[in-house]
C-alpha positions in Angstrom: 95.7 83.5 110.6 99.5 82.1 111.0 100.3 80.9 108.3 103.5 78.0 107.8 106.1 78.7 105.9 105.0 75.4 103.5 101.6 77.2 103.5 103.0 80.4 102.4 105.1 79.3 99.7 102.3 77.1 98.4 100.1 80.3 98.3 102.4 82.0 96.5 103.3 79.3 93.7 99.2 79.3 93.2 99.3 82.4 92.7 101.9 82.6 90.3 100.8 79.8 88.5 97.7 81.6 88.5 98.5 85.3 87.4 101.0 84.2 84.6 104.2 84.8 86.8 103.2 88.4 87.3 105.3 90.3 90.3 104.4 90.3 93.6 102.7 93.6 94.4 105.3 96.0 96.3 104.1 98.2 99.1 106.1 100.6 101.6 105.1 100.7 105.3 104.8 103.7 107.0 103.7 105.5 109.9 104.4 108.9 112.1 105.0 107.5 115.9 107.1 107.8 118.3 109.9 105.6 119.0 108.4 103.4 121.7 105.0 102.4 119.6 107.2 102.6 116.4 108.1 98.9 116.3 104.9 97.6 117.6 103.0 99.5 114.1 105.5 98.5 112.2 104.6 94.8 113.5 101.0 95.5 112.6 101.6 96.8 109.3 103.8 94.0 108.1 101.5 91.4 109.5 98.7 92.7 107.4 100.9 93.0 104.0 102.2 89.5 104.9 98.4 88.3 104.6 98.0 89.6 101.5 101.2 88.4 100.2 102.6 91.6 99.2 106.5 92.3 99.3 108.1 95.2 101.6 109.9 97.9 99.4 110.9 99.5 102.6 109.5 100.5 106.5 109.8 104.1 107.5 108.8 106.1 110.7 108.7 109.6 111.2 108.9 110.3 114.6 107.2 114.1 114.2 103.1 115.0 114.7 100.9 113.7 112.2 100.9 117.6 111.9 103.8 118.0 110.2 103.7 118.8 106.5 104.5 115.4 104.5 106.9 117.2 102.4 109.3 117.9 105.8 109.3 114.4 106.5 112.6 112.2 106.1 111.0 109.2 105.8 108.1 110.7 103.4 110.7 111.9 101.0 112.2 108.2 101.0 109.0 106.4 100.4 107.9 109.2 97.7 110.9 107.9 95.4 110.0 104.3 95.7 106.6 105.0 94.4 107.9 107.2 92.0 110.3 105.0 90.6 107.9 102.0 90.6 109.8 100.4 92.9 106.6 100.0 95.2 102.9 100.3 94.0 101.7 101.2 97.4 101.4 102.0 100.6 100.5 100.7 103.9 99.9 102.9 107.0 97.7 103.0 109.8 95.5 105.7 109.1 95.4 107.5 105.9 96.0 111.1 107.9 99.5 109.7 108.7 100.1 110.7 105.2 99.0 114.3 105.4 96.6 115.6 108.2 95.3 119.0 105.9 92.2 118.5 103.6 94.9 120.0 100.6 98.0 117.6 101.6 95.0 114.8 100.9 93.8 116.1 98.0 97.6 116.6 96.8 98.0 112.6 97.8 95.6 111.3 95.9 96.4 112.6 92.7 100.1 112.1 93.5 98.7 108.3 93.7 96.8 108.5 90.8 99.7 110.0 88.6 102.0 107.1 89.7 99.0 104.3 89.5 99.8 103.7 93.1 97.5 103.1 96.0 97.2 103.6 100.0 95.5 101.2 102.1 94.9 102.0 106.2 95.3 98.9 108.2 93.9 100.7 111.3 93.9 99.6 115.1 90.5 98.2 116.5 90.5 98.9 120.1 93.8 100.8 119.9 94.2 104.3 120.0 97.5 105.6 118.2 99.6 108.0 119.2 100.1 110.5 116.7 103.1 112.5 118.1 106.6 112.6 119.5 
């Protein structure tokens, strides 16, 4: 659903009034994708975050296969710094596996998110196949 700027402003004002002025949720948009698909994926992630009135603390795309360990991804390192410093409270990604393919990475991710009181949300791409590698 597309909202006009006035509708978005009104919605933010109502939310701010209702929650006592608590700051908006800040998230990081993250994907592993080839260069040709990155902008389309980021557009979908932006749309998802905007629909929830979340602000973006950063956007990172690693042009590597999702099988690449997250510790070796430059975008992931920047994302982690934003979560660890509290500048972002969550990660918006097309699929949870982009944040760690192997089960052990998933367990570490869940523990790390819990330690920083952060979350990850999977947007998914119904009807579309995501390319996971460069």
